[in-house]
N, C-alpha and C positions, 0 to 999 in steps of 0.2 A: 596265562591264566595268575590273575592278580586279586590274591587273600586278605582280608582284613587282618590288623592287628591280632584282634579276639580272635577269630579263625585260625591264625597260625599258631597260638598258645593251647589252642584245644586238644586233646589227647582221642586219637581215632577210635572210634566205635566202628565194630563189624557190621556188614549189612545184614539183616537176616533173610528169610524168603524173598526172592523176586519171579514171580510166574508172568511177566509181561503182561501186556495187552490182554484185555478180555477179547475173547472172538467176537467177531460179529458175523452174521448171514450174507454171503454175498453169490449170488448166480448157483445158490443148491450147495455153497461149501460152506464151512466155517473158518474162517481167516484172522487169523492175529497180525492185526495191520502196524507194523512198524515202517513203512516207506511208502511214500504215494503210489508207488509201482504195485502197491499190497491192494491196491482200490479198483475193484468193478462194480458196474451194476446203471441200470437205466432208471431214470428217475424224473420226476417235473417240480418246478418252483415256481411260486410267484413272488413278483417283485413290483414296488411302488417307487415312483419319484417322491421327493421332498414335500412340493406343494398340492400331491396326491391328483394329478391332472389326468395322470394315466397310469397304467399297469403293462406289465410283461411276463406271459407265460414262458418259462423256459423250461426245454426236454433237452436232458443229455442221456448220451449211451457211452460210459466210460469203460474201457477196457485197458486192464493193467497201468492205470494211473491216467491214461491219454484220453482226452476228448475224441472221438472218433465220429460221432455225430451230435450236432446240434439243431433244434428248431425252435427257432423263435416267434412267437407270436404278440403282437401289441396292441394293444388299445386305447383310445381315448386323445392322443397326441399326434399331431401330423409329423413331426419333427422325429418323434421315436420312430417312425417306420423305417427312415433312411440310417438311422442309428442301429436297428435291426437288421439292416443288410449288411451293416459294416461288421455287427456282430456275429454273424454266421461265417463271414470270411477270417475272422479274428478267433473264434475259439476251436476250431477243430483242429486236432495238431498238438494241441497244450496240453501241458499237466492241469489237475485241477487246481492245483497250488498256483500257478503260473496264473489262471484263467481267474482267481480269485482277485490277484494283484494286478489285473491289467485292465485300462480304463475301456468301458465297453461303450463308451460316449456316453450313456442315457443311465441316467441313476436307477432309473427302474428296472434296466436289464442287469445293474449291477448288484442291486440288490435281490433280484431272482439267482444271481450265480452265488450270492451267499446263502440263501435259503436252498439252495441244491446241495452245496457244498457242506453243508451242515447234514441234509438228510444221507449223503452218500458216504460219508467217514464215518457216520454212525451205523451203517448198515440199516437204514428205512429204507431201501429203495425197492420199485416196484418189483424187481427183478430178485427179491433176496432170497426166493425160495424157490427159484425158476432155474432149473440146473443147463449150465451154460449159457443162462441169459438170455437176450434177445439179439437177432441179427441187426447189422449196421442197416440204417432206414427204416426201424420198425416204427420210429415215432411219426413217419406219414400215415400211418393206418388210422392215427386220432383224426387225421383231416376229413377222410371219408372221399368219396369220388368227388372228381374235379380237384382235389387239393386245395381245399377253402378250409380256414379255420371255422371252428363251432362258434358262430356269433349269436348273440341275444341282444337285441337295442327296441326297446320300449320305450314308450312316454305317455306320461299321465298329469293331467292337472284336476284339481277340484271341481272347475267351471266347466270343462269340456271333456271328462273322462279318460278313459286311456286309449292309446294308440302303439299298435304291434307294427314295429318297422323293419324287422328283422330277426328270426328265429332258426331255430337249429335247420328246418326244413329248406330255409333261404329268404330270400328278398320278398317280403311282405309286399303286394302288389295291392289287394283290395280286401277289407273287412265287411262280414256279412253281421248287420243287426236283426235283430228278432223285433215283434211288434212295441216292446219295452225300451228299444235303443239299446238292449243288451248285447255284448259280444257275443255271438254263437259259431263263429268259425272265419277262417281267411284263406284268400287265395296267394299262392306262392309262386317265386321263378327259382326255381334251383340253378344259379348262376354258373355254377362249375359245370354241370351235364350240358346247359346253353352254349357255353363256350368251347367245350369239348366238338358239340355237334357243327359249330361253326367251323372251327379249325379242320374238321374233316369234310369242309364243302359243303353244306347244307347251308341253306339259304336262312338267313338273319330271322326273316318273320317265323319260318318253319320251325326253326331250332326253338325261339320263344314258345312257340305252343307248345312244342313236345315239352319242354322243360317247364310249363306251366301246369301246377296241380291245385289242389283243396286240403283243406283241414277240418274236421268239424261237420257241422250242418251247414257251409257255405252255399250250397244250392237253395235250401231255406229261407235264406235272409229276405227279410220283408225291404230291408235297405241295407245298400252297396255303397261302402265310402271308400275312398281315397285316403286313407291316414296321414298322406303326405301333404295335403291339400284341402280337405272335407274336417 
């Protein structure tokens, strides 16, 4: 340790009270975090790249400072999906400090990691007051049946109005309009359920029909349109 001349000539002054860091809530406990291994929790974070062309939602389940589970969901950039594949291999097994300083290939995923790190080390996790936290694999519950991300994709123009392309229920196949051409419902395909049925041996057309449903007053539509081609 090198001290400047000014500090070397200073007289020592005794340190007063030192109570350590304030305790933060972690999985139903109050913890004074002094080491990375003191940190646990499950939470989500959102990141974006510099041109803001795409975004990433990252979910981590951290136990004793180690990332035991990572769910990487990306949107809006084709290259980001391949980065997500690499991040799913890179993140588990690392400490949250290692992950913060690891190239996760895509800047949106890096930013999501930064935002997550802040939540975790400040005790703002989803499991802050849940005794024992959540088991490994808990993040998959966010995906629902078929293990597909909750996606909302819509498009609209002043000239032609709105088009629903994909919503929480699934891929929007057709949209119902009333006599005034206002949207009153839509038909959708739950792709996760359809693929599960096909993998179990069901005919693809039968699986498609089984996974197709509607929302709103689709059956009452005066006009039915394909949002991608009409």
